[in-house]
C-alpha positions as CSV (number, residue, x, y, z in Angstrom):
1,M,75.4,102.3,150.1
2,G,73.7,103.5,146.9
3,F,76.2,101.4,144.8
4,N,75.4,98.3,146.9
5,L,71.7,98.7,146.5
6,N,72.1,99.3,142.7
7,Y,74.4,96.3,142.5
8,R,71.9,94.0,144.3
9,T,69.0,95.3,142.1
10,S,71.0,94.6,138.9
11,F,72.0,91.2,140.2
12,W,68.5,90.0,141.0
13,T,67.1,91.5,137.8
14,L,69.6,89.6,135.7
15,F,69.0,86.5,137.8
16,F,65.2,86.4,137.2
17,I,65.6,87.3,133.5
18,S,68.1,84.5,133.2
19,L,65.8,82.1,135.1
20,G,62.9,83.2,132.9
21,G,65.1,82.4,129.8
22,L,65.9,79.0,131.2
23,L,62.2,78.3,131.8
24,L,61.5,79.3,128.1
25,L,64.2,76.8,127.0
26,L,62.7,74.1,129.2
27,A,59.3,74.8,127.8
28,N,60.6,74.2,124.3
29,V,62.3,71.0,125.4
30,I,59.2,69.5,126.9
31,E,56.8,70.9,124.3
32,E,55.3,67.4,123.8
33,Y,53.5,67.8,127.1
34,K,50.3,69.7,126.7
35,I,50.1,71.8,130.0
36,W,53.6,72.3,131.2
37,P,55.1,74.2,128.2
38,S,52.4,76.8,128.3
39,F,52.6,77.2,132.1
40,L,56.4,77.5,132.0
41,S,56.2,80.1,129.2
42,Q,53.7,82.2,131.1
43,L,55.7,81.9,134.3
44,A,58.9,82.9,132.5
45,A,57.2,85.9,130.9
46,I,55.9,87.1,134.2
47,M,59.3,86.7,135.9
48,M,61.1,88.5,133.2
49,V,58.6,91.4,132.9
50,S,58.4,91.8,136.7
51,A,62.2,91.8,137.0
52,V,62.5,94.6,134.4
53,I,59.7,96.7,136.0
54,N,61.2,96.2,139.4
55,Y,64.6,97.4,138.1
56,I,63.1,100.5,136.5
57,L,61.2,101.3,139.7
58,E,64.3,100.8,141.9
59,E,66.4,102.9,139.6
60,Y,63.7,105.7,139.7
61,K,63.5,105.5,143.5
62,M,67.3,105.6,143.9
63,E,67.5,108.6,141.6
64,S,64.7,110.3,143.5
65,I,66.5,109.7,146.8
66,A,69.7,110.9,145.4
67,N,68.0,114.1,144.2
68,R,66.5,114.7,147.6
69,I,69.8,114.2,149.3
70,E,71.4,116.7,146.9
71,D,68.6,119.2,147.5
72,V,69.0,118.8,151.3
73,A,72.8,119.2,150.9
74,I,72.3,122.4,148.9
75,L,69.8,123.8,151.4
76,S,72.1,122.9,154.3
77,N,74.9,124.8,152.6
78,D,72.7,127.8,151.9
79,I,71.6,127.9,155.6
80,S,75.2,127.6,156.8
81,S,76.3,130.4,154.4
82,S,73.5,132.7,155.4
83,G,74.3,132.3,159.1
84,L,70.7,131.6,159.9
85,V,70.2,130.2,163.4
86,A,66.4,130.5,164.0
87,I,63.1,131.2,162.4
88,P,60.5,131.6,165.2
89,Q,57.9,128.9,164.5
90,D,54.7,130.8,165.2
91,Q,55.8,134.0,163.6
92,D,54.9,135.8,166.9
93,F,57.5,138.6,166.8
94,S,56.9,139.8,170.4
95,H,56.9,136.5,172.2
96,N,58.7,133.8,170.2
97,V,62.0,135.6,169.7
98,N,64.2,135.0,172.7
99,W,64.7,138.7,173.5
100,N,65.8,138.0,177.1
101,Q,68.8,136.0,175.8
102,Y,69.9,138.6,173.3
103,F,69.5,141.5,175.8
104,E,71.5,139.7,178.4
105,G,75.0,141.1,178.5
106,V,74.7,142.9,175.1
107,R,77.4,145.6,174.6
108,E,76.5,147.0,171.2
109,L,72.8,147.4,170.2
110,D,71.6,148.9,166.9
111,L,68.0,149.0,165.8
112,F,66.1,150.4,162.9
113,V,62.3,150.6,163.4
114,S,59.3,152.7,162.5
115,Y,58.8,153.5,166.2
116,A,58.2,150.1,167.9
117,N,56.8,151.7,171.0
118,S,55.0,148.5,172.2
119,W,58.2,146.5,171.7
120,R,60.3,149.0,173.6
121,N,57.8,149.1,176.5
122,N,57.8,145.3,176.7
123,H,61.6,145.4,177.2
124,I,61.9,148.6,179.2
125,S,63.7,146.8,182.1
126,H,66.3,145.5,179.6
127,F,66.9,149.0,178.3
128,K,67.3,150.4,181.8
129,K,69.9,147.7,182.6
130,L,71.7,148.4,179.4
131,A,71.8,152.1,180.1
132,K,73.8,151.4,183.3
133,R,76.2,149.0,181.5
134,R,79.7,150.4,181.1
135,N,81.4,150.2,177.8
136,S,78.1,149.7,175.9
137,S,76.6,151.6,173.0
138,V,73.1,151.9,171.6
139,S,72.1,153.4,168.3
140,V,68.4,153.9,167.4
141,I,67.5,154.7,163.8
142,L,64.0,156.1,163.3
143,P,62.2,157.7,160.3
144,D,62.6,161.4,160.1
145,L,59.4,162.9,161.4
146,E,60.0,166.1,159.5
147,D,60.1,164.3,156.1
148,S,56.6,164.5,154.6
149,D,57.2,161.6,152.1
150,V,58.3,159.2,154.9
151,I,55.4,160.2,157.2
152,S,52.8,159.9,154.3
153,E,54.1,156.4,153.5
154,L,54.1,155.2,157.1
155,S,50.6,156.7,157.7
156,R,49.2,154.7,154.7
157,R,51.0,151.6,155.9
158,Y,49.6,151.8,159.5
159,D,46.1,153.0,158.3
160,Y,46.4,156.5,159.7
161,T,45.6,159.8,158.0
162,V,48.5,162.2,157.6
163,E,46.4,164.9,159.1
164,S,45.9,163.0,162.3
165,G,49.6,163.3,163.0
166,K,49.6,159.8,164.6
167,V,52.8,158.6,163.0
168,K,54.7,161.8,163.9
169,E,53.4,161.5,167.4
170,K,54.5,157.9,167.8
171,I,58.0,158.7,166.4
172,A,58.3,161.7,168.8
173,T,57.2,159.5,171.7
174,A,59.9,157.0,170.8
175,I,62.6,159.7,170.7
176,K,61.6,161.1,174.1
177,E,61.4,157.7,175.7
178,Y,64.8,156.6,174.5
179,Q,66.3,159.9,175.6
180,Y,64.7,159.5,179.0
181,I,66.2,156.1,179.5
182,F,69.6,157.0,178.1
183,N,70.3,160.3,179.8
184,E,73.5,162.0,180.9
185,K,73.6,160.0,184.1
186,T,73.7,156.6,182.4
187,H,76.9,154.9,181.3
188,A,75.9,153.6,177.8
189,K,76.9,155.7,174.8
190,F,73.6,156.6,173.0
191,K,72.7,158.0,169.6
192,I,69.5,158.6,167.8
193,Y,69.5,158.9,164.0
194,L,66.6,160.2,161.9
195,T,66.6,158.9,158.3
196,K,64.6,159.9,155.2
197,V,64.4,156.2,154.3
198,T,61.0,154.6,154.8
199,P,61.5,151.2,156.6
200,V,60.5,148.2,154.5
201,Y,61.5,145.9,157.4
202,S,62.9,146.4,160.9
203,F,66.2,145.0,162.2
204,Y,68.0,144.6,165.5
205,R,71.7,143.9,166.1
206,F,72.7,142.5,169.4
207,D,76.5,142.3,169.2
208,R,77.1,139.4,166.8
209,I,73.4,138.4,166.4
210,G,71.1,140.0,163.9
211,I,67.3,139.9,163.9
212,L,65.2,140.9,160.9
213,A,61.5,141.3,161.0
214,T,59.4,141.7,157.9
215,Y,56.3,143.9,157.4
216,K,53.1,142.8,155.7
217,H,50.7,144.4,153.4
218,K,47.6,143.4,155.4
219,K,46.8,146.1,157.9
220,E,47.0,144.2,161.2
221,R,49.6,143.7,163.9
222,G,51.7,140.6,164.6
223,G,52.3,137.4,162.7
224,V,55.3,138.4,160.6
225,P,58.2,136.1,159.7
226,T,61.4,136.8,161.6
227,L,64.9,135.7,160.9
228,V,67.6,135.3,163.5
229,F,71.2,135.0,162.2
230,K,74.8,135.2,163.4
231,E,77.9,137.1,162.4
232,G,79.9,135.5,159.5
233,G,77.0,134.8,157.2
234,T,75.5,136.6,154.3
235,L,72.5,137.9,156.3
236,Y,74.7,139.5,158.9
237,D,76.8,141.0,156.2
238,F,73.7,142.4,154.6
239,L,72.5,143.9,157.9
240,E,75.9,145.6,158.5
241,K,75.9,147.2,155.0
242,E,72.3,148.4,155.6
243,L,73.3,149.8,159.0
244,K,76.3,151.6,157.6
245,Y,74.2,153.1,154.8
246,L,71.4,154.3,157.1
247,K,73.8,155.9,159.5
248,N,75.6,157.7,156.6
249,H,72.3,158.9,155.3
250,S,70.7,160.1,158.5
251,R,71.0,163.0,160.9
252,L,71.9,162.8,164.5
253,I,69.5,164.6,166.8
254,S,70.4,166.4,170.1
255,D,68.7,165.9,173.4
256,E,67.1,169.3,173.0
257,E,65.6,168.4,169.7
258,G,63.8,165.4,171.2
259,N,62.4,167.3,174.1
């Protein structure tokens, strides 16, 4: 299509330049007339200049379109390679991610959060169903509440004082709540890891779907960009490597330790 457009543009440009040249020749032939030679010369000049300008503009436009198509193709390839399937539009992490869909039928759930007590409470019914699901496993990775450096960093991030003990309290609450849901009477295999790594983002893996939520520097809740991606892309590969690293650099806690 681009070739045909370029061909037509070149054709009409040459046509009007040639027509302008013929008009100039005609003006020289009839130069004994006082008005027509001047008129024809001016008309020829206008036609030839307009044809050249139009050709330049068309070529620029075609090049611009071609560049845009190339940019879109590159972007499309990048998205496909990353495995990205969704970016919730309103950046409302709690409500605009389709959590119901991802919890439905999940067999393997891994998550790494600071504590995410509000998020857990919002999906308590999903966790209770998952706890009863046979051949399922759940791994929760939380910051180590005994690591002073991690607690200090999270306290600053969430605008608490270390002395208040708020962050440690929230992590301890998360541990107890998960242990209460996933007890010895439930069917799901359950593990809690405590890591000395301070979270710089949170992530969730529902079987072959990964969800990554960023943090922000402004001290307020909500409104963070979230990426949803599938297995087979670079984002999912990244998540798997992070998950493996965190589990290898964490300690498992017992039921007694959480209670």
